[in-house]
N, C-alpha and C positions, 0 to 999 in steps of 0.2 A: 624159463626161469623158475616157475613154481616147482617143476620136477627136480631141478638142480637143488633148490632149497630143501625139498623133501629128502633127497639123497644125503645131503650134508647133515640134516637133522637126524636121520636114521644112523649115520655113522657115529655122530656124537653120542647118541643114546647107547649104541653098542659099545663104544669105548668106555662109557661110564659104567655100564653093566660089568664089563670085564675087569675094570679097575676095582669096582666094589667087591667082586668075588675074590680077587687077589688079596685085597685088604682084609676081608673077613677070614680068609685062610691063614693069614699071618696072625690075626688076633687069636684064632683057635689054637695055633701052635704055641703062642707065647702066654696065653692065659694061665696055664698051670704054673708058670714061673711067678705069678703074681696072685697068691692066695688072698681071699677076703680076710679082713680083720676078724678077730675072734668075736663071737656073738656078745652083744651087750657092752662093747668097748667104745664105740663111736658116739661121741656127744654132738659133734658139729659136722655137717655135710655141706659140701659145695656142689651145687647142681649145675652141670654144664652140658646142655643138650646140643651144642653147636658143633660144626665140623672144624677140621684142622685150621682152615683159613682164618678162623676167628680166635685161635688160641691166645693171641696177644691180650685178649680180654681177661684171661685168668692168669696168665704168666706174671702180670704185675702184682698179683696177690701172693705169689709163691713165698716170698720172704716173710711177710706178716703171718701167713698161715703156719709156716714152719716155726715161727717164734711162739705162737700160742699152743701148738700141738703138744708141747710137753706137759701142759696143764689140762688141756681139753682135747683129747684125741680127735683128729680131723681126717676125713676121707673125701676124695673128689668122686662124684658120680658122673660118669660119661655115658652118653647114649649113642655116640658116633664111633665107629671102628677106627677111622683115621685119627680122631682126636686121642683115643685111649692109647694108641700105639705111641704117639708122641708123649703123652702124659707118663706112660710107663718109663720112658727114657729120661725124663727131665724133672718131673714133679717131686718135691721134697716130702710129700705126704702120700699115703696110699691112694691109688686110683683104681676104680672099678668099672668094668664094662657091664652095664645093665641094659641089655638090648631091648627086651620086651617089658611091658608094663608089669607082667607077672614077676619078672626078675626084680624089678624095682620094689614091688610089694613085698616080696620075700625078704629083701635086704632091710627094708624099713621095719618089718615085723621082728627080725632077729636082733636088731640093734637098739640102742638107747638114744636115738637122735632127738635132740632138744632144740637145735637151731639149724636151719638150712639157709645158706647164703646163695644169692644169685648175682651174677656179674653182668647179665644182659637181659633183654626182654624177648628171648626166643619164645615162640608160640608154645613150644612143648614144656615150658615151665608150668603151664596149666595142669599138666599131668601129675606134677608133684604137689600142687596146691591142694589136692584132695585129702591129704593127710593132715588131720586137725590137731593132733597132740604134739605139736612142735611149732616153733615160731618160724615163719617164712620172712626172710630179711633181705632186702635189696641193698647190695653194697656197691653195685655199679662197677664200671671199669675206668672211671675217671671223673673229673670235675670239669665242666665246660659250659659254654653258653649255646651249645647246639640245641635245636628244637627237641632232640631226644631226651634232654635233661629235665623236661617238664611234662612228659607224656602222662596222660591220665592213668597209665598202667601202674604208676606208683601206688594207686589205691588198692591194688590187688594184694599187696604185701602187708603183713602185720606191722612191720617196722621198716624204715630205711635209714641207713647210715650215710650221712652226707658230710661234706667237707667243712662248711662253716656258714657264717651269716649270709653270704651272698647266695648260697644254695637255698637257704630258708626263704629269703626274700623273693627269689626267682619262683619258687614253688607257690608261695603265698599269692602271687599275682596270676598264676596259671591254673591252679587246681581249685575247683569250687568245693566248699564244704569239706575241706581236708584238715584234720586236726594235727597241725604241725607240732604243737607242743607235746603231744603224746606219741606220735608215730614217726617223727624224724629226730635223729640223734646226731649231733655234730661230733666228728672225730678228727678233723683235719685230714692230713694225707699221710697215713702210716707208711706207705711205700717210700716216702722221701727219707725216712730214717734208715733206709737200706740202699739208697742210691750210691753205689760204689762199683768197682770192678777194675780189672787190669786194662790199661790203655793199649790199643793196638798200634801205637806209634810212640816214638820217643819225644817227649815235650822239648820245645825249643822256643825261639823268639817269635815264631809265627802266631798271628791271631787266629784262634780256632772258631770257626763258624759252623754251627749245627743247622742244617736245613732238614726239617722233618715234616714233609707235607702229608696230608691225608689223601684218601682215594677220591675219585671223581664223583661219588655219590650215585644213587639210583633214581633221583628225582631232582627237579630244579631247586626246590626249597632247601635241599641238602647239598647243593653243588658248591662245596667249599674248597675242593682240591685246586692247587695252584701249579701243578707240575707242567701242564700245558700252557698256562698263561704267563707265569712268572719264572718257573723253575729253570728252564734252559738258559735264559738271559742272565739270571742272577748267578747261577753256578759258573757259567763261562766267564763272567766278569771277575769272580773271586779266584778262579783257577789261573787267570792271566796275570795277577799281581806279583806273584812270587813272595808275597808277605802273609798270605792266608793259607790256612789248612781247612779244607771242607770235610765235614762229616755228613754224609748224605744217608738219611734213614727214611725211605718212603714207606707209606702204609702198605702192608702186605697184600691188600686188595687192589692196589693201583693198577688200572688198566683192565679190570675184569669186565667192565661195561663198555668203555670207549677205546677203540683201537688207536686213535690219535693220542690219547692220554698215555696208553701203553708205549707207543712209539717215542713220546717225549721222555718218558721214564728211562727207556733203553738208551736214548741219546745222552742223557746225563750220566748214566753208568759208564757208557763208552768214553765220554769226555774225561771222566775221573781216571779211568784206566790209562788213557793216552797221556794225561798230565803226569801220572806216576812213572810211566815209561820214560817220558822226556826228562823228568827230574825226580829220581828216586828219593831224594831228601824231602820232597814235598809231603809225602806220607798222607795223601788224601785218603779218605775212608768211605767206601760204600758199605753200609752196615745193614744187613738183613738178619742179624742174629736174634735169638730169642730173648736176650736180656736187655732190659731197659733201665738205665740209671746212670751209668758212667758217662753217657753222652750228654746228659742234662747238666751234670756238674762240671764236666771238662770244658765245655764250650764257653768262650768269652762272650759270644752273642749267639742267640738262637733265633731262627726264623721258622715259624710254623704257620699252618692254616688254622682256621677256626675248628678246633678239635680238643680232645682231652689233653693233647700234648701242650697246649697253651698253659694249662694249669699244672701239669707235671713240672714244666719249666718254672712257672710262677712260684711254685713251692720252694725253689732254690733261692729266690730273691735276686737272680742275675738277669742282665739285660735281655730284652725280648722284643722281637718284631713280628707282627702278624700280617699275613697277606690279605688284602681286600678282595673278596670274591668278585669275579667279573660278571657273573650272572645277576641281572637286576632282580631275579626272583628268589635268590638265596636268602634264607631267613636269618637276618643278622640283628640280634637284640643288643642295642647300644645303650640300654639303660644301666648296665653295669660296667665291668672292666672294658668291654669293647667300645664304650663311649669315651674312654680316656687312654686307650692303648696306642702304641706306635704302629700305625698302619703302613703297609707297603702296597701301592697300587701297581698294576701290571705295567703301566708306562714308566714306572720308576725303577723297575727291576734291574736294568742295566747300570743304575747309579747306586747299587747296593753298597759299594765300598764306602762312599762318603756317608750314606745313611747309617750304616752300622757303626762307624766311628762316632757320629753324633750321639746315637743312642747309648753307646758304651760310656761316654764321658760327660754328657750333659747333666748338670746337677738337677735341673727341673725334672728331667726324665727319670732320674733315679729316685727322686722324692715321690713322684706319682707311683712308681713301681712298688715302693715300700708300703704305701698306703693300701694298695690293692692286694698285696701279699697278706697283710693282716686281715683284710676284709674277707678274703676267700678261705684262709686257713687258720686264722687265729694265731696262737703262739706256735711258731715254727722252730723253737728251740729243739735241737736233736733229742729224740726220745719222747717228746711231749705227745705227739700224735699216737705213737704206739701205746702209751699209757692210757690215752683216751679210748682207743680201740679195745683194750683189755677191760677198761671200766664199763664200756657198753656191753661187752659179752657178760660180764659179771651181773650187770643189771638184768639182762635178758634171761639169764639162768635163774636168777632170784625170782623173777616174774613167772618163769616156767614152774618153779617149785610151788609158788603160791597157788597157781591155777591147778596144778596137779593135785594138791590137797583139796581144793574146792570141788574138784570133779572126781574125787576118789571113788565115790559110789556109783558113778555113771557106768552103764553097760558099755563094754568095749566090743563092738562088732567089726567086721572087715570093712575097710575103707576102699577096697579095690573095686574095679568095674569089671564084672564077669563078661561083658560084651566087648571089651577093648583089649586087643592083643596085638598092638602095632609092631611093625618092624622098624629097625633103625634106618636112618637115612644120613645124608651128608650135610645136615643142617638146614636151617630155614634162611633163604636168601633175604638180605636186607635186615638182618638182626642187629646190624650196626657193629 
């Protein structure tokens, strides 16, 4: 058995090496088609060191970044070949492949970068932190009650843009000696101002249910995924009614750790395909597309796991059900919204039709929802969050100018590390 394991490991390593070489060749071929912005033009950079599997973290910022780019030119810095290939195809602002630290240093030197945004906690963010004459700002890739949302890594950034009062309260109880008043700025959820898109079905009388579970997680404390525990039963129950339309949008990492979880995901996809073959008017949707937004506003009821999807949906103010993790070790903070939400236990999954109807029409449930929408996002009037995002940028740029004047006489030496010349890789596992 050890020998068989070694052979499989060697084959996997070889496949990864060959895939990486092919990807790099494609990058080399396409890079001349994507020239760098002119020197001195970029004011805001978005640093993304992760691999393609985690592109969902930056995709949700595409529309807000495009909206501000007219006033403050924006570029995305990618350190992964697989990511930059996708970014070149779909990102609405320039994307650059800066493989080595030397490449990164050269770009920083030739541009006028004043703000760097980060959407995750990838370990390679630290390589960008060395540059001092700019603000390093954590904007995250969502708002949630995951343990990830209160990590001590927040302290590494000059500022963090957070959604609202709930985020401030959460951080105040988790981070010791952290100056929230100075270093955290509430902006709501600017992505929600851009939730739109063409529907992949023709609307009719069916009740639309979005099921958007997260992945299985890489440790028990983060085992929030419900595909294996809830998913098959609830989707099969909804497909059987003839009165519901299912939009199934699993996390792109679903099944990367657990084979059984992957099998359950595949079973749900197959059930949706079979239901559509049986009744083409059902128009159930398996959604693995890059765009998130239309799903959140189109669904009459959404079912999610503990993840950023909870709060993406919450920002719409529409009915929401959250699956209760089956692992007793899963870290569930019920001091906030999760203490008042509509839970779905695994043993209730087959009864989802009745539960969804109650959540959709019960007045008490709607009143609780409205309270938590305000607490997490403040004023959700369309356009308000975008205005707050722009105001935060204006504040940061004004602070940058103030400090630039204060430090005008300082000697400006190289901030690079002559001993570090790392190669790109395919991201850091577990960067969420």
